[in-house]
N, C-alpha and C positions, 0 to 999 in steps of 0.2 A: 461458505455457508450463506444461504439466502437470508436476508434480513427484511422483516416486515414491520412497518410502523403501526402501532395500535393507537388510533386516535381516541378511542373510547376510554373513559375513566371508570367504566362499570367494573367493579371488582370481579364479577363472574366472567366477564370477557377477558380480563387479565389472567384469571385462573386457567381458563381454557387455553390461552396463548402460551402460558408457562408450561402447562402439561405437554403441549406439542414441542416446545423448545427443549424440554428436558429429555425428550425422546429423539425422534428423527429430525425434528425441526419443522418449520424454519425458526431462526432466532427472532426475538421480539424486541423492538425499540420502544421504550417507555419514557414518558415525561419530557420528550424533546420538543422544542418549538420549530427547529429547522428540519428540512427533509433529509433523512439519513441516506447513506449510499445503499445500493441494492444488495451488497454482500459484505460479510465480515469474515475474519479468519475462522478456520475450522475449529469446532469445539465451543464457540461462543454461543451461549443460550440467551443472554439478555444484555441490552445496552440501556443503562439507566442514566438519564440526563437530568441533572439538577443544577439550579443556579447557586445553591449554597448560600451561606450568610454573607459572603462577599459580593454576591451578585454576578460572579463570573461563571458562565455555563460550563459544565463538565459532562462529557459523555463517556461513562465508565463501562468498559467491556467486561462482562462477567461470564466465565465459562460454566458449563454444566458441573464440572468438577469442583469449582470454587463454591457454587451455590449448594450443592449437595454435601460437600465437606462441612460447610458451616451448619447446615441443618442436622447432620448426624452428630457433630460435636456438641450442639445445643442439647439434643436428646440425651447424649451421654452425661452431660452435666446436670440437667434439671429434670430429666424424665420425658416420657412420651404421653400423648393424650390428644384431646381435641383443642384446636386453637380458635380464638376469636380474632377476626380482622377488624380493628377499629381505627386504623391508620389509612391514609391514601394508598391504594394498591400499587401505584407507580413509584412510591417512595421506597427506598431499599429495605427499610424495616417492614413495610407492608408486603413487599415481594417475598421476604424471608418467611413471614407468617404463612403465606400460600405455599412456598416451597417446602416448608416443614410438613404441612398437611399432605402434600403430594408424596413426599418421601415416606411418610408414615402410613399412607393409604387411607387417610381419614378425610372427611368432608369438613371444611372450616365453617364456623358460624361467621356471618358477615353483618356488620353494622353499617348499613348504607345511608347516604345522606349526611346531614349535619350532625356532628357529635353533640350529644346531650346526655345528662345523667339518667333521665327516665328511659331514653332509647337504649342506653347501655344496659340498664337493669332488665329491661324487657327481653333483649336478645339473650342475655345470660340465663334468664329463667327458662329459656327454651333449649339450652344446650344439653347434650346427652350426659346424664349423670352415671349411667351404668350400661355395660354391655356384657351379655352372657352371665348376668348376676354379679359381675365385678364392677367396682367403681372405676369410672374413667376420669382421670385428672384433667382439669382444664387450665389453659394458659392463654395469656394475651400479651401484647406489646403496646405500650403507650408512651407518650411524651409527657414531661412534667405538667404542662398546661392542662392536659386531659385529666391527669391524676388529681390536680387541684380542683378541677370542676367536680369530680366525683366525691372527693373528701369534703368539699364545702356542702354538697347536697346531702351527704350521708347523715348529717346531724338532724335533718328534717324528714328524710325519707328512709325508713328501715329497709326498703327493697334495695336501695343503692348500697347501703351498708352490707347487706347480705351478699350482694353481687361481688363487692370488693373482697370479702372474706372467703369467697368460694373458690378462688383460683389457687392452684398449687404454686404458681409463681406468676408475677407480673413483671415483665421486663420493662425497664425505664431507661430510655436513651435519648439522644438528640441534643441534650445540653445537661449541664450540671443540675443535680436534684438538690433543692434546698433542704438542709437538715431538719428544719421545722416541719416541712411538708412530709418528709419521710417519717418523722416521729408521729405525726397526726395519722398517717396511713396505717402505721404499725398498731396504733391504739385501736383501730377499727378491725384489726385482724388481717390486714393485707400483707402478703408475703412479697416484698419488693426485692428485685434483683437489678442492680445498676449495671448498665452495659456501656461499653466504650468501643467504638469502631466507626466505620464510614462506608460509603459506597465502594471505595477502593479495597475494603476488606470484606466485601459481601455482607455488610452489616456488623453488628456487635460481635467482637471476637475476644473481649475481655469482660468477664462477669465478676462483679464485686471485687475488682482489682486483680483477679487471677485469670491469665490467658486460657482460652479453651484448648482442648487437646490438639497437639500438633502445631499450635501457634507459639511463636517466640516474640518477645518484645525486649528491645534494648534501648538504652538512652545513650545516644552518640552526640557528644558536644552539646548536651542539654536537650537534644531533640529526640522524641520517641520515634523508633522505627519498628516496623512489624514485618515478620516473615512467617510463611506457612502456607498451607494448602488453600486458604480462603482468599488469597490475593487476586485482584483483578489482573487481566492481561494488559491493561493500559487504557489510554484514552483514544477513542475513535477519531481518526483523522488528525491526530496531533502527536506525531512521533517525538517532537522536541520536548513536549510536556511529559510524555511517557518516560523518556530517557532521563529527564531531570528528577522525576518523582520516584521512579522505580529503579533502584540501583543494585549492583551486585558487590559483594564483599570479596576479599582475597580468596576465599574458598569457593566462590561461584554462587553462593546463596543469594537469592533475590530478596530485597527488602523494600518496603514502602516507607517513604519519608512523610510522616504525618503532618509536619509543620506545627505540631504541638510540643510545648515544653513539658518536661516531666521527669520522673525518676522511676527506677526499678530497684527495689530493695527486697532481698530474700524472695525474689520471684513475684513480688506484689507491685503492681503498676499504680502510680499516682500521677494524674494529669494536673499540671499547674496553670495551663493556659496556652493561648496561641503565641508563638514566638513573635509574630508581627503585630500583635494587638497592644501596642505600646504608644504612649503619648509622652511628650516632653513638657513638664510643668515646672516653671521657674528654673529651667536648665537641668532638671533631674528627670531621668527616664522612669516612667511608672507603668507597670504592667496592669492594664485594666482587668485582665482575667484574674490576676491575683487579688485585686481589690474586690472584684465581684464575688470571688470565692469566700472572702471574709465577710462581706456584706450579707451574703445569703445565710449566714449563721444567725443573723438577727432580723433579717427583713427579706421578703421575696421581691427582689428588685433586679433590674438589668442595669449594668454600668456602661456608659459610653463616654467618649471624650467630647468636649465642646470648647469652642473658642473662648478665651478670656482675655480682656484687655490688659490685665496686670500680669498674669502668669503665663500667658500664651495659650495654654490649654489646661483644662481641669476635668477631673472625673465628675460626672453627673449621674444621679440615680433616677431611674424611671420605674414607676410602680403603679399598680392599679389603685385607683382612688378608694375602692371598697376595702382594700387590704391595709390602708394606712389611716386609721381614725385620727391620729395626732401626728401630722407631718413634722412639726418641730422636734418632737421627742424621737421620732424615727430617724431623722437626719442626725440628731445628736448622738444616738446610740451607734449609728453606722460610722460616724466620724471617730468616735472613741475606739471602736473595734479596729478600724483601719489604722489609726494612729498606733495602737498597741502592737498589731501583728505585721503591719507593712511599713509604717512610718508616717510622720506628720505631713510631709509633702504630698502623700497619696490620698489624703482625706477628700471625700466628695464635698463640693462646695454648695450644692443645692439638690433639691428633690423635685422632679417633674411628675405630676400626677395625671394619669390618663384614665379614661373609662375602660379601655382594653389595650393591652400591649400589642402592637401590630406584629403579626407572625407570618412566616413563610408557610407554604403548603405542608412542609415537613413538621410544623409545630414549633420550630426554632424561632426565637425572636428575630424580627427583621431589623438587624442592627443598622442598616443603611437608612431606613425610614426613621429609626430612633435618633440617629445622629442629626438628621435634618430637623427633627422636632426640637432636640436639645439646642441646636444652633439657632433656631428661630426664637 
């Protein structure tokens, strides 16, 4: 299959390229910095390259079957309607908004340019509310930082509040959603669906802890593994990584090793953090993801490790200055919560306030940049 690189970030150009890729081709390469090869294996529709939070580039090959299976399973779970694209079109969650629209035969609404609450409300006000006399449900996909921007603005702008409440479902993924933020959104009438997945699973494949139709999730030696029709074919030009991450069981079923720690209980998936996001503080291993999950119950903050003369490394909180009117009280509350639920050695030692938390194009916190800030 011929592969064409799309240099434009214009969502409409991506939509046109995906429409062709889901048909006779060619396949489209999105988000990559390097020049891709001219061909990919048959059946591949898109190659999504992302640096991820670790900063290591990955070029994920997604077939037509994986993309459309994901879109159809989403429609089966939450319904069909018109979608709003408010994420980068080359990011897998943005790709899936466009694919869902193509599969359903609808025209997506597009929020182009810099994301803001007024722009979001304006685009939503122009979305189709009815077709043939029947109401058309509307949907969108956001990351937590975007949701927080909207929730913060909704108190002063009734138009933003109406926009939030108008969606049949708002998919939230990319990182853990703070409980406080979800509660604030629910109070405004927003119907939030938390999603879990990655580029390797064609986007979110677990909604509110329950896998989509056809998707299986298992915890093997503490690591979550995913199987089903939405799996990527592997990594472009990296057979070794493909063999390491995509494995087969004794029955020949293909599984994706997520690198995430978690559990599956009565069919419900719980993610507890990254297996490798661990520091050693005072000789004790501490999972920063576990600390962050507890901290986010009391404070919207990111937790990173930083060097410490006495302990070697310690957890450090990074939060927006506007969200923390009393830093001492916030740190004390976080330390108490972590001591109770994780243990005293895992308590964060300090809080670093910034005007804005640096983020990747996907909306996830740029943890490498945050580590440098905390180290400095």
